[in-house]
N, C-alpha and C positions, 0 to 999 in steps of 0.2 A: 938522622933527621935534624937538619940544621935549623929550620924555621918551625919547629914543633913546640907545643906547649902542653902542659898537663891539664886536662879537663876533668871536672867532676861530672860524671854521668849518673843521674839519679832517676830511678823509675817511680811510677806512681805509688808503688807499695813501699817506697822509701829505701830500697836497696841502693847502695852507692858503690861506684867503681871509679878509680882513677885511671885515666887513659891518656897516653902520650899520642898526640895527633897534630896535624897541621891546621885543622879547623874543627869547629864543634860538630859539623855534619859527619865528618870522618870518624870522630869519636863515637857518636851515636850509632853509625853504621857498624862499627867494630863490635859494640855491645849487642846490637840487634842481631847480627849474624850468629852470635853464640847462643841467643835465647829465643829466636823467632824463626819459624819456617813458614813457607807459603806454597800452596799447591792449588790446582784447579779443584773447585768443589764438585763432588760427585752428586748425582741425583739423590742418593741416600742422605748425603750431608745436608742438602737443601731441604729435603722433607723433614729431617730431624731438627734442624736449627731454625728454619724460617719462622715457626710459631713463636719463638722466644728471642730471636736475634734480628736486628735490622741490618740491611745491607748498607755498608758505608761506602761513600763515593770518594775514592782516593784522589781523583782528579779535581775535586772541589777544594782540597786543602792546598795551602801554599808552602813552598820551601821555607818561607820565613818562620813557620811554626817550629821547624827542626833547629834552626840556628838561633 
């Protein structure tokens, strides 16, 4: 990686990782891929979680938040 830099990726619980990447978004994606999964919510998931969790609208957030 010729145009890479080392980024400090820090989570809200203060865990820190040093990641070599070409941009901050790539560094965050690298860490997220190792720590986060996503799948379609089942009806059971919805019944269990909706009383205590709100539905977040990902299309309402901007890419600027990541970088």
